[in-house]
Every structure is written in structure tokens, then in C-alpha cells.
C-alpha positions as CSV (number, residue, x, y, z in Angstrom):
1,X,-22.9,0.7,-26.7
2,X,-25.6,-1.3,-24.5
3,X,-24.6,-3.9,-21.9
4,X,-26.4,-6.6,-23.6
5,X,-23.9,-6.2,-27.0
6,X,-20.7,-5.7,-24.9
7,X,-21.6,-8.8,-23.1
8,X,-22.6,-10.4,-26.2
9,X,-19.5,-9.4,-27.8
10,X,-17.2,-10.6,-25.1
11,X,-18.8,-13.8,-25.3
12,X,-17.8,-14.0,-28.9
13,X,-14.5,-15.9,-28.9
14,X,-16.0,-18.8,-27.5
15,X,-18.7,-19.3,-30.1
16,X,-17.0,-19.2,-33.5
17,X,-13.4,-19.9,-34.7
18,X,-11.4,-17.6,-36.3
19,X,-9.6,-17.2,-39.4
20,X,-6.0,-17.6,-40.7
21,X,-4.7,-14.1,-42.2
22,X,-1.5,-14.7,-44.6
23,X,0.8,-12.4,-45.5
24,X,3.3,-13.4,-48.6
25,X,5.4,-10.9,-50.5
26,X,8.9,-10.9,-51.7
27,X,11.8,-10.6,-49.2
28,X,12.0,-7.0,-48.3
29,X,8.7,-5.9,-49.1
30,X,7.6,-5.4,-45.3
31,X,5.7,-8.4,-44.5
32,X,7.1,-8.2,-40.7
33,X,6.8,-4.4,-40.1
34,X,3.1,-4.5,-41.2
35,X,2.4,-7.4,-39.2
36,X,4.0,-5.5,-35.9
37,X,1.8,-2.4,-36.5
38,X,-1.2,-4.5,-36.9
39,X,-0.3,-6.3,-33.3
40,X,0.3,-3.1,-31.8
41,X,-2.8,-1.1,-33.0
42,X,-5.3,-4.1,-32.9
43,X,-6.1,-6.1,-29.9
44,X,-8.3,-8.7,-31.4
45,X,-5.4,-10.3,-33.9
46,X,-3.1,-12.9,-32.7
47,X,0.3,-13.7,-34.0
48,X,1.9,-16.8,-35.2
49,X,5.8,-17.6,-34.4
50,X,7.4,-19.0,-37.6
51,X,10.3,-21.9,-37.1
52,X,13.4,-21.6,-39.1
53,X,16.6,-22.9,-39.5
54,X,18.1,-19.5,-41.0
55,X,20.5,-17.8,-38.8
56,X,19.3,-15.5,-36.2
57,X,20.1,-12.1,-37.0
58,X,21.2,-9.4,-34.8
59,X,18.4,-8.2,-32.1
60,X,15.9,-10.9,-32.9
61,X,14.8,-13.0,-30.2
62,X,14.2,-16.8,-30.1
63,X,10.4,-17.5,-29.3
64,X,9.5,-14.1,-30.3
65,X,11.0,-13.2,-33.7
66,X,11.2,-16.8,-34.6
67,X,11.8,-20.4,-33.2
68,X,15.3,-20.9,-34.5
69,X,15.9,-24.9,-35.3
70,X,18.6,-26.7,-36.6
71,X,18.2,-28.5,-39.8
72,X,17.7,-31.9,-38.1
73,X,15.3,-31.0,-35.4
74,X,13.1,-29.2,-38.2
75,X,13.4,-32.6,-40.1
76,X,12.2,-34.5,-37.2
77,X,9.2,-31.9,-36.4
78,X,8.3,-32.8,-40.4
79,X,8.1,-36.4,-39.5
80,X,5.9,-35.7,-36.7
81,X,3.4,-33.6,-38.5
82,X,3.6,-31.0,-36.2
83,X,3.8,-28.1,-38.9
84,X,0.7,-26.6,-40.3
85,X,2.9,-25.8,-43.5
86,X,6.4,-25.4,-44.2
87,X,8.7,-24.6,-47.5
88,X,12.3,-24.5,-48.5
89,X,13.3,-20.8,-49.3
90,X,16.3,-19.8,-50.2
91,X,18.3,-23.0,-48.7
92,X,16.6,-22.6,-45.1
93,X,13.5,-24.1,-44.1
94,X,10.6,-22.4,-42.6
95,X,7.4,-23.6,-41.0
96,X,4.4,-23.0,-38.9
97,X,4.1,-25.0,-35.8
98,X,0.5,-26.3,-35.9
99,X,-0.4,-26.0,-31.8
100,X,-0.2,-22.5,-31.4
101,X,-2.5,-21.7,-34.3
102,X,-4.8,-23.8,-33.9
103,X,-5.5,-23.0,-30.1
104,X,-5.8,-19.2,-31.1
105,X,-8.2,-19.9,-34.2
106,X,-10.6,-22.4,-31.9
107,X,-10.4,-19.0,-29.4
108,X,-12.0,-17.1,-32.2
109,X,-8.7,-15.4,-32.7
110,X,-7.7,-14.5,-36.3
111,X,-4.4,-15.0,-36.6
112,X,-1.8,-13.3,-39.0
113,X,0.7,-15.4,-40.7
114,X,3.8,-14.2,-42.2
115,X,4.8,-17.0,-44.6
116,X,5.9,-17.7,-47.9
117,X,3.9,-18.6,-51.1
118,X,4.2,-21.9,-51.0
119,X,2.7,-22.0,-47.2
120,X,0.1,-20.0,-48.1
121,X,-1.3,-21.8,-50.8
122,X,-1.0,-25.2,-47.9
123,X,-3.0,-22.7,-45.5
124,X,-5.7,-22.3,-48.7
125,X,-6.0,-25.6,-48.9
126,X,-6.4,-26.7,-45.2
127,X,-8.9,-23.7,-44.0
128,X,-10.8,-22.8,-47.5
129,X,-11.8,-19.7,-45.3
130,X,-8.4,-18.3,-44.9
131,X,-7.6,-14.7,-46.2
132,X,-4.6,-14.7,-48.7
133,X,-2.9,-11.0,-48.8
134,X,-0.2,-10.4,-51.4
135,X,1.9,-7.3,-50.5
136,X,3.6,-5.9,-53.5
137,X,6.6,-3.5,-53.5
138,X,5.9,0.1,-55.1
139,X,8.7,-0.9,-57.8
140,X,11.1,-3.7,-58.5
141,X,13.8,-1.2,-58.2
142,X,12.3,0.1,-54.6
143,X,12.3,-3.3,-53.6
144,X,15.9,-3.9,-54.4
145,X,16.8,-0.8,-52.5
146,X,15.2,-1.9,-49.6
147,X,17.1,-5.5,-49.1
148,X,20.3,-3.6,-49.9
149,X,19.7,-1.4,-47.0
150,X,19.1,-3.9,-44.8
151,X,23.1,-4.4,-44.8
152,X,22.6,-8.1,-43.3
153,X,22.9,-9.8,-46.5
154,X,26.0,-11.1,-48.5
155,X,26.4,-10.6,-52.0
156,X,25.0,-14.4,-52.9
157,X,22.0,-13.9,-50.8
158,X,20.9,-10.6,-52.4
159,X,21.4,-12.1,-55.9
160,X,19.4,-14.8,-54.8
161,X,16.7,-12.9,-53.4
162,X,16.3,-10.7,-56.2
163,X,16.0,-13.6,-58.4
164,X,13.1,-15.0,-56.6
165,X,11.6,-11.7,-56.3
166,X,9.7,-11.9,-59.5
167,X,8.7,-15.5,-59.3
168,X,7.1,-15.1,-55.9
169,X,5.8,-12.1,-57.4
170,X,4.0,-14.2,-60.5
171,X,2.1,-16.3,-57.4
172,X,-0.1,-13.1,-56.6
173,X,-2.6,-14.3,-58.8
174,X,-3.2,-17.1,-56.5
175,X,-4.0,-14.9,-53.6
176,X,-7.3,-13.1,-52.3
177,X,-6.0,-9.7,-52.1
178,X,-3.2,-7.1,-52.9
179,X,-1.8,-4.4,-51.1
180,X,1.0,-2.4,-52.2
181,X,3.1,-1.0,-49.5
182,X,4.0,2.1,-51.0
183,X,3.7,3.8,-47.1
184,X,2.8,1.5,-44.0
185,X,0.5,3.4,-42.3
186,X,-1.5,3.0,-45.9
187,X,-0.7,-0.8,-46.2
188,X,-2.0,-1.3,-42.4
189,X,-5.1,0.3,-43.1
190,X,-5.8,-1.9,-46.1
191,X,-5.1,-5.0,-44.6
192,X,-6.9,-4.0,-41.5
193,X,-9.7,-3.1,-43.8
194,X,-9.6,-6.5,-45.6
195,X,-10.1,-8.3,-42.2
196,X,-13.2,-6.3,-40.7
197,X,-14.5,-6.3,-44.1
198,X,-14.2,-10.4,-44.2
199,X,-16.0,-11.0,-40.8
200,X,-18.7,-8.9,-42.3
201,X,-19.3,-11.4,-44.8
202,X,-22.8,-12.6,-45.1
203,X,-21.8,-16.2,-44.2
204,X,-19.2,-15.4,-41.7
205,X,-21.4,-13.0,-40.1
206,X,-24.8,-14.7,-40.0
207,X,-23.0,-17.5,-38.3
208,X,-21.5,-15.3,-35.5
209,X,-24.7,-13.4,-35.0
210,X,-26.9,-16.3,-34.9
211,X,-24.8,-17.9,-32.2
212,X,-24.8,-14.5,-30.1
213,X,-28.6,-15.0,-30.1
214,X,-29.6,-12.1,-33.0
215,X,-32.5,-12.9,-35.1
216,X,-34.1,-10.8,-37.6
217,X,-37.3,-12.1,-39.7
218,X,-36.3,-13.9,-42.9
219,X,-32.7,-14.4,-42.0
220,X,-33.2,-17.3,-40.1
221,X,-31.4,-19.3,-42.9
222,X,-29.0,-18.6,-45.6
223,X,-30.6,-21.1,-47.8
224,X,-32.2,-19.6,-51.3
225,X,-35.8,-19.4,-51.6
226,X,-37.3,-22.6,-53.1
227,X,-39.7,-21.0,-55.0
228,X,-40.4,-17.8,-56.7
229,X,-43.5,-17.4,-54.5
230,X,-41.1,-16.6,-51.4
231,X,-39.4,-14.2,-53.5
232,X,-42.5,-12.0,-53.7
């Protein structure tokens, strides 16, 4: 790698914005594990920490796994318009605080958001360039087993999550990409490929390379030729 290219690559985060990368799927499909592996393996991604009113589970750290809010605090922040998106899921509020996300995107960092289908669609409406990835289980039986194996759910919450899983999966049709979580390595690799592929998409790559100072004859603009003569 030349010093010129390395220097330009280092500058890139200051020149063009990142995009939100939304990963959704039914409870127990492995969203958090996939996110953790992506962050551990690739240093060019940022993480979004969601806020929630659900009870804190054993081993979870406030401000690292989630921001744990009271219902009153969460509702107050909704009134102040402090969330990028929020939703009421399984009887608890979940939301994405705006500030940290906007700061990372402005620095050119692609940010992973593990949010539900309602939140994903809200993000897409705000950021049309966002990548919506739906994580699917190999089968519904496998999904039920994964949730049961957690050992953290009551019979009542298990029934609620099973009932909601089919409804959530029906919304996968509104997402950009589907990934089946048969194995962790395979799912992580596929999500990573989607992110890298988007960075090479013509519209995004053209803006990036142009801002970095690269220029090729005939690619100064992406506007379509005005006449057939320009094509020939």
C-alpha cells in the first residue's frame, strides 16, 4: 500500500458520512452475538447502545450492554425528542439515543444498530441510505429452543416471544437483506460482506473517491449522458 493511499484512507472518515447498519430479527435469533463478533473482528465499525426499560439481566452492564431507564425517564426523553427511534416491545420500551449515533455517522463510521422492526423502518425513513439486515433462524423449532435455553424467561414471557416471532419475521420483506444464522461465523461473514459491498456501491464510492482526490476520465459525474453521441 502506498503512503499516498494510506494517508487518503486515514482522511476518509472526516470527508464523508457513515451509514446506519440495522440488524433486526426475532428474539433469540442471535442479533447481539453477531454484533459483538463484528465489533471484535472489524475496527471500522461503531456500536449503538440502546436504551430500555426492561429489567437488567445478570451480567449486563449499564452503559455497555444497554442504558437501563425507568419508564418515567424514557417517556420524558421521548417528549424531548432525544431518540432516533423508539418502540414498545414485549411490554418494555426500547430506543436509540440520537446524540451518539449522529456523532459517529458524521465521523464517517458505519454504526451497527440492533433494533426491532418498528425501529428499523423508522431509521430507514430518516436515513434512506441505511442498510436494513434481517437475521433469520434456521427454523422456528431452532428459534424456540434457543430462547428456552437462555433460562432467563418466565413461561409467560416465553409464550409472548414465541407469539411475536412469526409476526416479526413477516416484516423481513421490508428489509434490504436476509441472513440466516445457521452458524455464527457464516452469519458474521455475510453481514460484513453486505457492509463492504455497500461501501463499493457506485453512488457512495464515487462521492468517497472524489472527496479523496481520485479522478478518472469520464467519471467526473454520475449524470446520464444527454445524448447518444456521448455514449458512442
